[in-house]
Every structure is written in structure tokens, then in C-alpha cells.
C-alpha positions as CSV (number, residue, x, y, z in Angstrom):
1,M,-117.5,-65.8,-20.5
2,R,-118.2,-63.6,-23.3
3,K,-121.3,-63.5,-25.3
4,P,-121.0,-64.7,-28.8
5,R,-121.5,-62.2,-31.6
6,D,-124.5,-62.5,-33.7
7,Y,-123.0,-62.0,-37.0
8,D,-126.2,-62.6,-38.9
9,A,-127.8,-59.9,-37.0
10,E,-125.0,-57.5,-37.6
11,L,-124.9,-58.2,-41.1
12,K,-128.5,-57.6,-41.5
13,A,-128.3,-54.3,-39.5
14,L,-125.5,-53.3,-42.1
15,E,-127.6,-54.2,-44.9
16,D,-130.4,-52.2,-43.7
17,K,-128.5,-49.3,-43.1
18,A,-126.9,-49.5,-46.7
19,K,-130.5,-49.7,-48.1
20,D,-131.5,-46.6,-46.2
21,L,-128.4,-44.7,-47.5
22,K,-129.2,-45.6,-51.0
23,T,-132.8,-44.5,-50.6
24,R,-131.6,-41.3,-49.1
25,K,-129.2,-40.9,-51.9
26,V,-131.7,-41.5,-54.5
27,Q,-134.2,-39.0,-52.8
28,Q,-131.5,-36.2,-52.6
29,L,-130.6,-36.6,-56.3
30,G,-134.3,-36.1,-57.3
31,E,-134.6,-33.4,-54.9
32,L,-131.3,-31.7,-56.6
33,V,-132.9,-32.3,-60.0
34,I,-135.9,-30.3,-59.1
35,A,-134.1,-27.6,-57.1
36,T,-132.0,-26.8,-60.2
37,G,-135.2,-26.6,-62.5
38,A,-133.7,-29.5,-64.4
39,D,-137.1,-31.6,-64.0
40,A,-138.3,-29.4,-67.1
41,F,-136.0,-31.3,-69.4
42,S,-137.1,-34.8,-70.6
43,P,-135.5,-37.8,-69.2
44,E,-133.6,-38.3,-72.4
45,E,-132.2,-34.7,-72.3
46,L,-131.2,-35.1,-68.7
47,A,-129.6,-38.4,-69.2
48,G,-127.9,-36.9,-72.2
49,A,-126.3,-33.9,-70.4
50,L,-125.3,-36.3,-67.5
51,I,-123.3,-38.5,-69.8
52,V,-121.5,-35.5,-71.5
53,L,-120.8,-34.3,-67.8
54,A,-119.3,-38.0,-66.9
55,E,-117.3,-38.0,-70.2
56,T,-115.7,-34.3,-69.8
57,T,-112.1,-34.7,-68.9
58,D,-111.2,-30.9,-69.2
59,A,-110.3,-30.1,-65.7
60,G,-110.9,-26.5,-66.3
61,R,-114.6,-27.0,-67.3
62,R,-115.2,-29.3,-64.5
63,E,-113.7,-26.9,-62.0
64,S,-116.0,-24.1,-63.4
65,W,-119.0,-26.3,-63.0
66,A,-117.9,-27.2,-59.5
67,K,-117.7,-23.4,-58.5
68,R,-121.0,-22.9,-60.0
69,G,-122.5,-25.8,-58.0
70,A,-120.8,-24.6,-54.8
71,A,-122.4,-21.1,-55.5
72,F,-125.8,-22.7,-55.9
73,F,-125.6,-24.5,-52.8
74,R,-124.6,-21.4,-50.8
75,S,-127.4,-19.4,-52.2
76,K,-129.9,-22.2,-51.4
77,S,-128.7,-22.1,-47.9
78,R,-129.0,-18.6,-47.4
79,R,-132.6,-18.7,-48.9
80,S,-133.6,-21.4,-46.7
81,A,-132.9,-19.3,-43.7
82,K,-136.1,-17.2,-44.9
83,A,-139.1,-18.9,-45.9
84,S,-140.4,-15.8,-47.6
85,D,-137.3,-15.6,-49.7
86,R,-137.3,-19.2,-50.7
87,D,-140.9,-18.7,-51.9
88,I,-140.3,-15.5,-53.7
89,G,-136.7,-15.8,-55.1
90,G,-136.6,-19.5,-55.7
91,A,-138.4,-19.7,-58.9
92,P,-136.6,-17.1,-61.0
93,A,-133.1,-18.7,-59.6
94,Q,-134.1,-22.2,-60.7
95,S,-135.2,-21.2,-64.2
96,G,-132.0,-19.3,-64.7
97,S,-130.0,-22.1,-63.5
98,A,-131.7,-24.5,-65.9
99,Q,-131.1,-22.3,-69.0
100,S,-127.4,-21.9,-67.9
101,A,-127.0,-25.5,-67.3
102,S,-128.5,-26.3,-70.7
103,G,-126.2,-23.9,-72.5
104,S,-123.0,-25.2,-70.7
105,A,-124.1,-28.8,-71.8
106,G,-124.6,-27.8,-75.3
107,A,-121.2,-26.0,-75.5
108,A,-119.5,-29.2,-74.2
């Protein structure tokens, strides 16, 4: 005879997993803001820049942003391989990214 499934327990486990995933997503977004140097902006400036990004329909511009983002992540993974590079080279790259990002948002 089969053991009956405990749907309530399965649903609870799925809800817990979804909550953990949402928490991890929020944490990773915060880490991304810090890593790019965007934490130097006020919440209003950051929200405005994200709204412009979300409203942009120009495929060429979005593709350009995607390429810059991919390059950012590639450079971050290379830097994380060496702790000394991360400590020394991280700050200039972040401030440069923040200035470039603000220039891009203003141009949109």
C-alpha cells in the first residue's frame, strides 16, 4: 500500500524555498549595486536610472548595455581569482563604472 503524500508539507517546503530564493535575489541585487559603485547614488537617482533602463526600447542601446555588463562580470571573475587584485584594482574599476553608468543614463 502506498504512503499518502503530505501535500501541506510539500507546499510548505516549496514556500520556504521560494522565500529563500527571493532573499538571495535581493541580497545579490544589493551586492551588484555595491560592486558597480552605484551605492554612491541617492536612492532617488538610482531608482530614476533603473526606470529609464526599464522604459528603454532601443534594442541597440540595450545590447550595448548587455555587452558592458557581461564585460563587467568577466572582469570581476578574473579579479576574484586573486585577492590582491581585488583589493587593489577593485576601487578604480568601480568608480569608473559608476561614472560611465551615470553618463549612459543621462544620455538616454
